[in-house]
C-alpha positions as CSV (number, residue, x, y, z in Angstrom):
1,M,48.7,-59.0,-71.4
2,R,45.4,-57.6,-72.7
3,E,43.3,-59.6,-70.0
4,L,45.6,-58.3,-67.2
5,A,45.0,-54.6,-68.7
6,S,41.2,-55.3,-68.8
7,R,41.4,-56.4,-65.2
8,W,43.2,-53.3,-63.9
9,S,40.8,-51.2,-65.9
10,C,37.8,-52.6,-64.0
11,W,39.5,-52.1,-60.7
12,A,40.4,-48.5,-61.5
13,A,36.9,-47.8,-62.6
14,V,35.6,-49.6,-59.4
15,A,38.0,-47.4,-57.1
16,A,37.0,-44.2,-59.1
17,I,33.2,-44.8,-58.4
18,L,33.8,-45.7,-54.7
19,A,35.9,-42.3,-54.3
20,V,32.8,-40.2,-56.0
21,G,30.5,-41.9,-53.7
22,C,32.5,-41.1,-50.4
23,V,32.8,-37.5,-51.6
24,Q,29.2,-37.1,-52.1
25,A,28.4,-38.9,-48.6
26,Y,31.0,-36.7,-46.6
27,P,31.4,-33.4,-48.3
28,Q,33.1,-32.0,-45.3
29,G,35.4,-34.9,-44.5
30,A,34.9,-38.3,-42.9
31,P,34.1,-38.1,-39.2
32,G,37.0,-38.5,-37.1
33,G,39.4,-38.1,-39.9
34,A,42.9,-37.0,-39.2
35,P,44.2,-33.4,-40.0
36,G,45.1,-32.9,-43.6
37,N,42.1,-34.6,-44.9
38,T,39.7,-32.5,-47.2
39,G,37.1,-31.9,-44.5
40,Q,37.7,-30.8,-40.9
41,G,37.3,-34.3,-39.5
42,A,36.3,-33.3,-36.1
43,P,35.6,-35.6,-33.5
44,A,32.3,-35.6,-31.5
45,A,31.4,-32.1,-30.2
46,G,33.9,-30.6,-27.8
47,G,36.7,-32.7,-27.9
48,A,39.1,-35.6,-29.2
49,P,37.7,-39.1,-29.8
50,G,36.6,-40.8,-26.6
51,S,36.4,-37.7,-24.5
52,K,33.4,-37.3,-21.9
53,V,30.8,-34.7,-22.8
54,T,29.0,-33.0,-19.9
55,V,25.5,-31.5,-20.2
56,T,24.3,-29.2,-17.6
57,T,20.7,-28.2,-17.2
58,E,19.0,-25.4,-15.2
59,P,16.3,-26.6,-12.4
60,Y,12.8,-25.4,-13.6
61,N,11.5,-22.5,-11.4
62,P,7.8,-21.9,-11.8
63,S,7.7,-18.3,-10.3
64,A,10.3,-17.3,-13.1
65,A,7.7,-18.0,-15.8
66,K,4.9,-16.1,-14.2
67,P,4.9,-12.4,-14.9
68,Q,6.0,-10.1,-12.1
69,Q,3.4,-7.8,-10.5
70,A,4.1,-4.3,-10.3
71,P,4.2,-3.1,-6.7
72,P,1.0,-0.9,-5.7
73,A,1.4,2.8,-6.0
74,P,2.2,4.6,-2.9
75,L,-0.9,6.6,-1.3
76,V,1.1,9.7,-0.6
77,Q,4.5,10.6,-1.4
78,M,6.6,14.0,-1.3
79,G,5.3,16.6,-3.5
80,D,1.8,15.8,-3.1
81,K,-0.8,18.4,-2.4
82,E,-3.9,17.9,-0.1
83,V,-7.2,20.1,0.2
84,M,-8.9,19.2,3.8
85,L,-12.4,20.2,4.9
86,S,-13.6,19.0,8.2
87,G,-15.7,20.1,11.1
88,N,-18.1,18.9,14.0
89,L,-21.3,19.8,15.9
90,N,-21.7,19.4,19.4
91,I,-25.4,20.1,21.1
92,G,-25.9,20.3,24.8
93,V,-29.3,20.5,26.6
94,G,-29.8,21.5,30.1
95,D,-32.2,22.5,32.7
96,S,-32.6,26.1,31.3
97,V,-29.7,26.2,28.9
98,G,-29.2,24.9,25.5
99,T,-26.0,25.3,23.4
100,A,-24.8,24.3,20.1
101,T,-21.1,24.7,18.8
102,G,-19.9,24.0,15.3
103,A,-16.2,24.2,14.4
104,G,-14.0,23.1,11.6
105,N,-11.2,24.1,9.4
106,F,-10.2,24.5,5.8
107,L,-6.6,23.5,5.0
108,I,-4.3,23.1,2.2
109,G,-1.4,20.8,2.8
110,Y,1.8,19.8,1.1
111,F,4.0,16.5,1.7
112,V,7.6,17.8,2.1
113,S,8.6,14.0,2.4
114,D,6.6,10.7,2.0
115,R,5.6,11.1,5.9
116,L,5.8,14.6,6.7
117,E,2.9,17.2,5.9
118,V,2.8,20.7,6.6
119,G,-0.3,23.2,5.7
120,A,-2.0,26.5,6.4
121,G,-5.6,27.5,6.1
122,L,-8.6,28.9,8.3
123,F,-10.3,27.9,11.4
124,Y,-13.8,28.6,12.3
125,Q,-16.3,28.1,15.2
126,I,-19.7,29.2,15.9
127,D,-21.5,29.1,19.4
128,S,-24.8,29.5,20.1
129,E,-26.4,29.7,23.6
130,I,-30.1,29.8,24.6
131,T,-31.2,30.5,28.1
132,S,-34.7,30.2,29.2
133,T,-36.1,31.6,32.3
134,L,-39.5,31.4,33.9
135,T,-40.9,35.0,35.0
136,L,-43.2,35.5,37.9
137,A,-46.0,36.0,35.4
138,G,-45.5,32.3,34.5
139,E,-44.0,33.1,31.0
140,V,-40.8,31.8,29.6
141,D,-38.1,34.3,28.7
142,S,-35.6,33.2,26.4
143,Q,-32.4,34.9,25.4
144,K,-30.0,33.8,22.7
145,N,-26.4,34.7,22.5
146,T,-24.1,33.6,19.5
147,S,-20.4,34.4,19.1
148,G,-18.2,33.4,16.1
149,V,-14.5,32.4,16.0
150,I,-12.2,32.8,13.0
151,G,-8.5,32.9,12.5
152,P,-5.5,31.6,10.6
153,E,-3.8,28.2,11.5
154,V,-0.9,26.1,10.5
155,L,-0.8,22.4,10.4
156,V,2.0,19.7,11.0
157,R,1.2,16.2,10.7
158,Y,3.3,13.0,10.6
159,N,2.1,9.6,8.7
160,M,2.7,6.6,11.1
161,S,1.7,4.1,8.4
162,K,3.7,3.3,5.4
163,P,2.6,5.3,2.6
164,S,3.0,2.2,0.2
165,G,0.8,-0.1,1.9
166,G,-2.8,-0.7,2.5
167,S,-5.7,1.8,1.9
168,G,-5.3,4.1,4.7
169,L,-2.7,6.0,6.9
170,T,-2.7,6.8,10.7
171,Y,-1.3,9.9,11.6
172,V,-0.4,12.4,14.6
173,G,-0.2,16.0,14.4
174,A,-1.0,19.5,15.9
175,E,-2.7,22.6,14.7
176,F,-1.5,26.1,15.7
177,G,-3.5,29.3,15.2
178,V,-5.1,32.6,16.4
179,Q,-8.9,32.9,16.8
180,A,-10.7,36.1,17.1
181,F,-13.8,36.1,19.1
182,H,-16.8,38.2,17.7
183,A,-20.0,38.3,19.8
184,S,-23.4,39.4,18.9
185,D,-23.1,41.9,21.8
186,G,-20.5,43.7,20.1
187,E,-17.7,42.1,22.4
188,G,-14.5,40.4,21.0
189,S,-11.1,39.2,21.9
190,S,-8.1,37.4,20.2
191,D,-6.5,34.3,21.5
192,K,-3.8,31.9,20.6
193,F,-4.9,28.1,20.5
194,V,-3.0,24.7,19.9
195,R,-4.7,21.5,19.1
196,P,-2.7,18.1,19.2
197,H,-4.3,15.4,17.5
198,F,-4.6,11.8,16.1
199,G,-6.4,10.6,13.1
200,Y,-6.9,8.2,10.3
201,K,-7.4,8.7,6.5
202,H,-9.2,6.0,4.4
203,F,-8.7,6.3,0.8
204,L,-11.6,5.8,-1.7
205,G,-12.1,5.3,-5.3
206,K,-10.2,3.5,-8.1
207,H,-7.5,6.4,-8.2
208,R,-7.5,6.7,-4.3
209,N,-7.5,10.7,-4.6
210,V,-10.3,11.1,-2.1
211,A,-10.0,10.2,1.6
212,F,-12.1,10.2,4.4
213,D,-10.8,11.6,7.7
214,I,-11.5,11.3,11.1
215,N,-9.5,12.7,14.2
216,L,-9.5,13.1,17.8
217,G,-7.9,16.3,19.4
218,Y,-7.7,18.1,22.6
219,K,-7.5,21.9,22.3
220,A,-5.8,24.5,24.6
221,I,-6.5,28.1,24.4
222,I,-3.7,30.8,25.3
223,N,-5.1,33.8,26.8
224,S,-3.3,36.7,27.1
225,A,-4.2,39.2,29.7
226,P,-3.9,43.1,29.5
227,D,-0.9,43.1,31.9
228,G,1.0,40.8,29.7
229,R,0.4,37.4,31.5
230,K,-0.7,34.6,29.8
231,S,-2.8,31.5,30.9
232,V,-3.7,28.2,29.3
233,R,-7.3,26.8,29.3
234,W,-7.8,23.5,28.1
235,S,-11.1,22.4,26.6
236,N,-13.3,20.3,28.8
237,A,-14.0,17.6,26.2
238,V,-12.3,15.8,23.5
239,D,-12.6,17.6,20.2
240,F,-14.0,15.0,17.5
241,R,-14.0,16.0,13.8
242,L,-14.9,14.5,10.7
243,G,-13.8,15.6,7.1
244,L,-13.0,14.9,3.5
245,S,-9.7,15.1,1.7
246,Y,-8.9,15.6,-2.1
247,F,-5.3,14.8,-3.3
248,F,-3.6,16.3,-6.2
249,N,-0.5,14.4,-8.0
250,K,0.6,13.0,-11.2
251,R,-0.3,9.3,-10.3
252,R,-4.0,10.1,-10.2
253,M,-4.6,12.2,-13.1
């Protein structure tokens, strides 16, 4: 009996040692154990033993890893203001007559939309004519006549180019105004005029707040006779002007 009891004691000690080892190896329960074990006994991730596990991966997109560049700032947009100064000079030489004409304008514009601009300012023009004649005594007699024109005008322009692309804008427009003639001999008159034109602005500088302007126009002068009748006289040449513009807006400050 003593020998049998000694054997059972040895087997009990071995069982206790194995039990302690299992608890230390699997503190949450043996994998795949049935419910009711000390641990959860969960099978492989996501399902019962023997179930299939599906793994999905997204395809690699190189463009998604690159930082997206911000779109370029628009050249002009609604609310911008523009100060314009332009002019031209025409010189003509004939057999006995020499002429020089300088004209231009100073305007302040406002963009009521990204494409439509309205403005107002002053128009000016100076005409100088020198006439030379040969007298019977063989001397040259020269006479000079100078006249000046100044008056208010308004401006309407439409940008044909997209305001957000490139470095320049193509536009069409028209100027309307009243010009008062003041001649050196004391005479004067007042006429209305309209000048449809076509032009291009090229923006300069880092902030693109300065633009070089070139436009071509054709001027019509509307004369009013004393009896109330009106006549329209178109200029005999294309009016070619060069100018500079400065833009005010928060993006360029």
